[in-house]
N, C-alpha and C positions, 0 to 999 in steps of 0.2 A: 602530535596533538597533546596538549597538557592533560594531566590526569584529572578525571572528573570527580566531583564530590559525591557521586551516586554509587550505590551498590549496583551490580549488574541487574538490569531490567530486561529480561528477554521478552520480545514482543512490544517494546516501547515504541511510541509513535514520535515522529519528528516533523517539524515544519521549519521553513526558512522565512524569516521576517524581512529579508532584504539586507540585514546586517548581522543577524545572529541565527544560530540553530537552536531551537527549543526542543528538548527531549522530555517526554512525560509518560508516566504510567508504565504498564507492562506487568509481568509476573515473574516469579521464580528467582531464587537466589541459591547460593551454595550452603547457607546455614539453616534455612527454614524449608519446610516440606513443599509448600506451594502457596506462597504469599501473593497478594496483589498490591500494587503500589499506586499511590495517588500523589507522589511527589515528582519533582522534575528539576531541570537545570537548563540554563542558557549558555551556549558556547559562543564566544566572540573570536572569530578567526583573526581579526586585525590585531588583537592583543594576545591571542593564544591563551585565553583565560575562561574559566567557568564561574558562574554564579548561580546559587540555588534560587528557585522561584517558589512562591507561596504554594502550599499544598492545596489541591482541589477539594471541593466540598464533599466528594465521594469517590469511590473506586469504580473504574469502568474497565472491564477486561473480558474479552478483547475490546478495543476501541478503534474508532476512525477519527481523523482530525483533518482540519484544513486551516489555511491562513487567508483571512479576508482582506488583508491590506492594513488592518489596524489591530486585529485580535485573532487569537487562536480559538477555534471551536473544536470541542471534543464531544463525542457521543458514543454511547455503548449501552451495555446491559448490566444492571445490578441485580442482586437477589430480590429487590422490590420492583423490578421492571426496568424498561428503557429510561435512561436519563442523559442529560447533556449539560454542558457548562461552557462559558466563554472566559477566556483569560486575556487581560489587557497588560502587556509587558511594560507599558509606560507607567502604570500605577501599581503593578504587581498585585492586581486584584482579580479574583474569580467571581463570576456571577452565575447562578443557576439559570438554565434555559427553561422555557415553558416545556411541558411534557408533549412529546410527539404523539399524534393519533395513529399509533401502530400497535400491533398485538404484543402482549406482555411476554410472549415466548419468542420474540424477534431474534433471529440468529443469522449467521453467514451474511453480513451486511457490508455494503460499500457506501462511500460518500463522495460526491463530486461538487466542486465549487464552480458556479456559473459566472461569477463576477458580481452577482446580486443575491443569489439564493444558494443554499446548500441543499442538495438533493441526496437524501439518505434512503437507501433501497435495499431490501433483502427478503429473507423468507421468515414468515411469522405464522406459527400455528399450522395452517394448512395451505397457505398460498403466499405468493410474493406480493409485497406491498411496499409503499414508501410514502415519504412526505417531503415537502419543500419548506425550508426554514428561512425566514426573513430576519436577519440580525437587528435591523433598525427598529422593527416593531415587536421583536421577540414573539413571533407567531409562526404557527405551522399550518400548512395546507396539504390535505391528502393528495397523492398522485392518483391518476386514473388507474383502475385495476389492470394488472398485467394480463394480456389476453393469450399468452402462450404457455408452454409447459413450465410448471414451477421448477425452481432450481436452487441449489446451494453450491458454494465453492466457485461462484462466478467472478468475473472481473468487470469493472465499469470505468469508463473514461469520459471526460467532457471534451467535445470537439470545438467548442466556441458557439455552437447553436443547438447541440443535442447531446444527450447522454447515450453512449453506446454500451450495451450489456452483452457479454459473450461468454461462452463456455459454461463449465460447471457440470453438476450431476443432478438427476432427478431424485428427490427425497423419498424414494421408495425402496423396496427390498433390492439389495445388491447395488444400489446407486448407479444405474446405467448412465453413461456419459452423454453429454449433449454437445452437438456441433453447430447448433443454430445460434443466431444473434438477433438482437432487436435494438431499436433506437427509441428514445423518448424525447419529445419536443415540449419543453415547459411553456412555450408561448401558446401552444394549442392544447396542452394537456392530453397529448395523444401518443400512443405507441404504434410502431410500424415494424414489421419484419424486414430484415435486411438480408443480403446474400449470406448464406452459411459460409463459415471459414473453411479453407481447404486443408484442415488439420484433423488428426484423430481427436475424438472427444477427450476432454481432460478437466481436472480441477486445478485450482491455483495457478492459472496462467498469469504472467505479468504483462502489463500493457502500459503504453505511454502515447500521448498525442504529440505529433511533431509540428503541428500547424498545417499539415496537409494529409497525413496518414495516421492511422492507429497502428502501432507496432506491437505485436504480440509474440512472446517467446517463452519456451520452457513449460513446466508444469508436470503434473502426474495424474495417473488414473490407476488406483489400486497399487499393484506391484510394478507397474510400468511407468517409467520416467522418460521425459522428452527433451530433445536438444534441437527442436525445429521451431520455426516461427512463420508468421505471415504478416502482411501489411494490408490494411483496409483503407480504401479511398472513398469517403462518403459522397464526394461529388459525382463519382461514377458508379457507386454501389458495387464495387469490385474488390476482390482480394488478389494478392499475388504472394507466392511463397518467397521467403527470405533465403538468401544464400546460406550454405552450411556454415555453422559457427565453429570456431576453434575451441569449443568448450564441450565437456561431457554433459550428458543428460542430467537435469536438476531442476529444482525450484530455485530460481536465482535469489541471491541475498539482496544486494543493492541493484535497482533497476531505474536508471535516471536518464532523462533527456537533457543534453547540454546546450541545445540550440542548433547543434550541427550533427552530433552522433548520439546513438543510444549506447549507454555505458552499463555493462553487466559485470558485477563484481561478486565473487563468492557464491555461496549457495549451499544446498543440502540435497543429498540423495541417500535415503535410508539412514545408515550410520556413517556415511561419508560426508565430511565437511570440507568446503573448498575456500581457497583464498585467491585463486587465479581470476582473471578477468579478460574482457574483450570489448572493443568498441565497434559498433555497426554504423556505416554511412549509408543512409537510404538512397542518396542520390546516385551512387555508383553500385549499390547492392553488394557491398564488400565489408568483411570483418577484418580486424587486426587485433593481435594480442596487446594488452596493456600491462603495466606494472602490477603485480599482485598486491593485495592488502597484506600488511605484515602480521596478520593473525587469521584464524579461521572465521570467516564472516558468513555464518549460516543464516542468520536472520537479523541483521543489524538495523538500527535506525539510521537513515541516510537522507541527505538532501544534496542538491546541486546549488552552489553558492553564486554561480555566474562565472567562476574561474576554476573551481575544483570541487571534487566530491568530498563531503564530510561524512565519515562512516564511524558509527559508535556501537560497540557491543560485539564481543568475540566469544569463541568457545575453545576450550582445550579438549581435544578428543580423548575419550576414555582409554585407559591402558589395559582394560580387561572387558570382555563382553558384557558382564553383569553390572559394570560400573557406569554411572551416568556421566555425561560430559560436565566439565567445570566451566561455569560462566565467568567471563572476564570483562570488567568494566574498562575496556580500552578503546581508543579511537585512533583514526588516521585521516590524513588529508591526501587525496589522490588526484594528481593532474594527469589526464589521459594523454596529453600531447599538445604541441603548439597548435593554436587555432581552435581547439575544441572547448 
């Protein structure tokens, strides 16, 4: 992959437009203590070239993002409270979004795109709450109150008809882990408890929707890291364990659905940074190793283009215990194998 015009943005978000990967935001560089970024760039794999995009009207860190089919939506928290903006790559113009009706201390949030609305959900103040954003009218609508135990560090995916929320920890002393899960139906504005997953409680699990199942793998809880996973079938409201992966325990770096396999690349465990990867086929419940990323991919921005994984952002491990890792503005294109 060609060299990008950006400094390293750890925690940058990425979307795939159908022809380009847009990278935006994030934090941290090698030269400044803890900056936050509001710039970005678009990568064109057909030309192997980058182009800067216009800076956003404010900094959001951390942030969530989605691609609607015509624009990128980004949302997060600023010192003044939650904010959002939309970016149109055709005109290279940002527009501020209306303010969402959520608590000003909103944290640990996720966002899923339904095809018409963007559901943003997380923990704010003392309870979990969320809102649905309509891009066509620039309006928000509050989601029904979450009727189950509040949580942070959760994961959420869109199945085509409902948002499934799973995992995380209770925001109380010692942060006890949660193994329950719930679904939200925007058509009825109702929550429902679903079958609990057959995994130990954890934060930071990674999840994707395959078109039939939710695949969950990895994560951590305190000093414990995980290398197991499970698949949820919403039609049957059942979970099944995944076969053992040829990867060590970690929070994965890139976690992408190719249309046929789940692709896991890189990751982090404590001060260990990984570049290896594996592909999981849910039809045969089998993993296989794939070519590693050519750098340590602890928390890269990543997308699936339809033919390959585009991964940006690496780390150079520290050479001494008290030294911080060096962030690298590098990228790679990974093809997991024929037919994937």
